[in-house]
C-alpha positions in Angstrom: 103.9 111.9 77.3 103.9 114.9 75.0 107.3 115.4 73.3 109.2 118.4 74.8 110.9 119.3 71.5 109.2 122.4 70.1 109.6 121.2 66.5 107.7 118.0 67.5 104.9 120.0 69.1 104.6 121.9 65.9 104.2 118.6 64.0 101.5 117.4 66.3 99.5 120.6 65.7 97.9 120.1 62.3 96.5 123.6 62.5 100.0 125.0 61.6 99.4 123.7 58.1 96.7 125.2 55.9 93.8 123.1 55.0 94.4 121.2 51.7 91.3 122.9 50.1 92.7 126.4 50.8 95.1 127.7 48.1 98.5 128.2 49.7 100.5 131.4 49.3 104.1 130.4 48.9 107.4 132.1 47.9 108.5 131.3 44.4 112.0 130.3 43.5 111.8 132.8 40.7 111.7 135.7 43.2 115.1 134.7 44.6 118.4 135.5 42.8 120.1 132.1 42.6 123.5 133.8 43.1 122.3 135.1 46.4 120.7 131.8 47.5 122.5 128.8 49.0 122.0 125.4 47.6 120.0 124.5 50.7 117.7 127.5 50.3 117.2 126.5 46.7 116.1 123.0 47.9 113.7 124.6 50.3 112.1 126.7 47.6 111.9 123.8 45.2 110.2 121.8 47.9 107.6 124.4 49.0 106.5 124.9 45.4 105.1 121.4 45.5 103.0 122.0 48.7 99.2 122.1 48.5 98.9 123.4 52.0 101.9 125.8 52.4 103.4 123.4 54.9 106.9 121.8 54.7 108.1 118.6 56.4 111.9 118.3 56.7 113.9 115.3 57.9 117.4 113.9 57.8 117.1 110.3 56.9 118.9 107.3 55.5 115.8 106.5 53.5 113.2 104.4 55.3 111.8 107.1 57.6 111.9 109.4 54.6 109.8 107.1 52.5 107.2 106.9 55.2 107.2 110.7 55.6 107.0 111.3 51.8 104.0 109.0 51.6 102.2 110.8 54.3 103.0 114.2 52.9 101.7 113.1 49.5 98.4 112.2 51.1 98.1 115.3 53.3 99.4 117.8 50.7 102.5 119.0 52.5 105.8 119.3 50.7 108.7 117.1 51.9 112.4 117.9 51.9 114.7 115.0 52.8 118.5 115.2 53.4 120.2 111.9 52.8 123.8 110.8 53.3 125.5 109.6 50.1 126.2 106.1 51.3 122.6 104.9 50.5 121.4 102.8 47.6 120.2 105.0 44.7 116.8 103.2 44.5 115.8 104.9 47.8 116.2 108.3 46.2 114.2 107.1 43.2 111.4 106.0 45.5 111.4 109.3 47.4 111.3 111.4 44.2 108.5 109.3 42.8 106.6 110.1 46.0 107.1 113.8 45.3 109.9 114.5 47.9 112.8 116.8 47.2 116.0 115.0 48.0 119.2 116.7 49.0 122.2 114.3 49.1 125.3 115.2 51.1 128.6 113.4 52.0 128.6 111.4 55.2 130.0 113.3 58.2 130.3 113.1 62.0 127.3 114.5 63.9 129.6 117.2 65.2 130.0 118.5 61.7 127.4 121.2 60.7 127.1 119.5 57.3 125.9 116.2 58.8 122.7 115.3 57.1 120.7 115.6 60.3 122.1 119.0 61.1 121.4 120.2 57.6 117.8 119.0 57.9 117.4 120.9 61.2 118.9 124.0 59.6 116.7 123.7 56.5 113.5 123.8 58.7 114.9 126.8 60.6 115.7 128.7 57.4 112.3 127.9 56.0 110.6 129.4 59.1 112.9 132.3 59.7 113.8 133.5 56.3 110.8 132.5 54.1 108.1 132.4 56.8 107.1 128.9 55.8 105.3 126.7 58.4 108.0 124.1 58.5 108.7 121.2 60.9 111.8 119.2 61.5 110.8 115.6 62.5 114.0 114.9 64.3 113.5 111.1 64.4 116.7 110.4 66.4 115.7 112.7 69.3 111.9 112.6 69.1 110.3 110.8 72.0 107.5 109.7 69.8 109.9 107.2 68.3 110.6 105.4 71.6 106.9 105.8 72.7 105.4 104.0 69.7 107.6 101.0 70.1 107.1 100.9 73.9 103.3 101.2 73.7 102.6 99.3 70.4 105.4 97.2 69.0 106.5 95.7 72.3 102.9 94.7 73.4 102.2 93.4 69.9 105.3 91.2 69.9 104.5 89.9 73.4 101.0 89.0 72.5 101.9 87.2 69.3 104.6 85.2 71.1 102.0 84.5 73.9 104.5 85.7 76.5 107.2 83.2 75.4 110.1 85.5 74.7 113.6 84.7 76.0 115.6 87.3 74.0 115.0 90.2 71.7 117.7 90.9 69.2 117.8 94.2 67.2 120.1 96.6 65.5 119.9 100.4 66.2 119.3 103.2 63.7 117.5 105.9 65.7 117.4 103.5 68.6 113.7 103.8 69.1 112.9 100.1 68.3 115.5 98.4 70.4 115.0 100.8 73.3 111.2 100.9 73.3 110.6 97.2 72.8 113.5 96.3 75.1 112.1 98.5 77.9 108.6 97.0 77.6 109.9 93.4 77.6 112.0 94.1 80.7 108.9 95.4 82.5 106.7 92.4 81.7 109.5 89.9 82.3 112.9 91.1 83.8 114.5 87.9 82.6 114.1 88.7 78.9 117.5 89.3 77.3 117.8 92.4 75.0 120.7 92.2 72.6 122.0 95.0 70.4 123.4 94.1 66.9 126.0 96.6 65.7 127.8 96.9 62.3 131.4 97.9 61.7 132.3 101.5 62.5 129.5 102.0 65.0 130.3 103.0 68.6 127.2 101.5 70.2 128.8 98.0 70.7 131.4 99.4 73.0 128.8 101.6 74.7 126.9 98.5 75.8 129.9 96.2 76.5 132.3 98.7 78.0 130.3 101.9 78.8 132.1 104.1 76.3 130.7 105.0 72.9 133.8 104.4 70.7 134.8 102.5 67.6 138.3 101.9 66.3 137.4 103.7 63.1 137.2 106.9 65.2 140.8 106.9 66.3 142.4 110.2 65.5 145.4 108.9 63.5 143.2 107.3 60.8 140.0 109.3 61.2 138.5 110.4 57.9 136.3 113.4 57.4 133.8 111.3 55.4 133.7 107.7 56.8 132.2 104.7 54.9 132.7 101.9 57.4 130.0 99.5 56.5 127.6 98.6 53.7 124.7 98.3 56.2 122.3 101.2 55.6 120.3 102.9 58.4 121.9 101.2 61.4 125.0 101.9 63.5 125.9 105.3 64.9 128.9 107.2 66.3 126.8 108.7 69.1 124.1 107.8 71.6 120.8 109.2 70.5 118.0 110.3 72.9 115.8 107.4 71.8 118.6 104.9 72.4 119.4 106.4 75.8 115.8 105.9 77.0 116.4 102.1 76.9 120.1 102.0 77.6 119.6 100.3 81.0 117.5 97.6 79.4 120.1 96.4 76.8 122.0 93.5 78.3 124.7 92.8 75.7 125.9 93.7 72.2 127.0 91.6 69.2 129.3 92.9 66.4 128.4 91.6 63.0 130.6 92.0 59.9 129.5 93.0 56.4 130.5 89.6 55.1 128.4 87.8 57.7 125.4 89.9 56.6 125.9 89.2 52.9 126.2 85.5 53.6 123.1 85.4 55.7 121.0 87.4 53.2 121.8 84.9 50.5 121.2 81.9 52.7 117.8 83.1 53.9 116.7 83.9 50.3 117.6 80.4 49.3 116.1 78.6 52.2 113.1 80.8 53.2 112.4 82.8 50.1 112.9 86.1 51.9 114.7 88.9 50.0 116.0 91.1 52.8 118.2 94.2 53.2 121.4 94.7 55.1 120.1 95.5 58.5 117.7 92.6 58.5 120.6 90.3 57.6 122.6 91.6 60.5 119.6 91.1 62.8 119.4 87.5 61.7 123.1 86.8 62.4 122.7 88.4 65.8 119.6 86.4 66.6 121.2 83.1 65.6 124.3 83.8 67.6 122.1 84.6 70.6 120.0 81.5 70.2 123.1 79.3 70.1 124.1 80.7 73.5 120.7 80.0 75.1 119.3 76.7 76.3 117.5 74.5 73.8 113.9 75.5 73.3 114.5 79.2 74.0 112.5 81.8 72.0 114.5 84.5 70.3 112.8 87.3 68.4 114.2 89.7 65.9 112.8 91.8 63.1 113.0 91.8 59.3 113.0 95.5 58.9 114.1 96.2 55.4 113.5 94.5 52.0 116.1 93.7 49.3 114.3 95.9 46.8 115.7 99.0 48.5 119.3 97.6 48.4 119.5 96.2 44.8 122.4 98.5 43.6 124.6 98.0 46.7 124.0 95.1 49.0 122.6 92.9 46.2 125.0 93.9 43.5 127.9 91.5 42.9 130.2 94.2 41.5 129.6 96.5 44.5 130.1 93.6 46.9 133.4 92.7 45.3 134.6 96.4 45.1 133.9 96.6 48.8 136.4 93.8 49.3 133.8 91.1 50.1 133.0 87.8 48.6 129.8 87.1 46.6 128.4 83.9 48.2 128.1 80.7 46.1 124.7 78.9 46.0 125.8 76.3 48.5 127.3 78.7 51.0 126.4 78.6 54.7 126.9 81.5 57.1 129.6 81.1 59.7 127.1 81.4 62.5 125.3 78.3 61.2 128.3 76.1 60.4 128.1 74.4 63.8 124.5 73.2 63.2 124.4 72.7 59.5 126.5 70.3 57.5 128.9 72.0 55.1 127.5 72.2 51.5 123.9 71.3 52.5 120.8 73.2 53.5 119.0 70.8 55.9 
């Protein structure tokens, strides 16, 4: 179905952006008095000066979606403005800037705060259109139906085909919610017995939403609530709200598993040592959840998860010994075995 959001409809209409071969008429940052311009407006003008089409793509992102958008914009000639929270690895910003995107980093905040990175992205697109008359689109990945749709129509069927219909459980964390909701909904339709399990990091309210029907995390309690929360080292997953994409598959998610940061670190090191896979924080959490799920199912069951981020985007945080120790965690030794595997692997060996 065609997305209802007007911004998304604008995105789908490529005629809104000038053809790359036509010189674009764009406002210049030099024509605006910096003292009269907000920092956000300055970012907009900096971004649009890079456009070959006059078009501007804006998004609030923790990095991965932004990298995809920046790559597409570089190919199509549009400028790209990305608003990122400040709890992401610096290498993501370096990649984005290398791709030509303008990056605006802001402190983490609740979605109810106007300064939340998603709200600032939406505002930037609106300012670009209303004040500077720039053809700008806000992608809105968290609420955009296209997110759920692609995983329902493509990822789910692809997974089912590759597994030849032998899927007993699908285990996945949630960022925007489109993957777990879209794939989970498809699998339930082809086989109602498939178990869909949400993996959730510390500080996220989605675990309690699935298990108890209320979106809440202890980190949200009023007495200890901080304006800028940094509850987990996992990047791009876990939320303090139910997104539209997540809600589309809410009825298809059967249970939730909470995974700690230490479990994720231990798993990442173990999978690198045993399988040669250098993974990121959300992938590590997915693996912990998948193993826990598998241990609860009958022998011979087929459990599917996704390796959705590589370690190269997490080198300065998740894969940095100093950062891990400053976070209050332990850097795994070379013989360490994740807790979830202790019951099936002998201590100190990797059989």
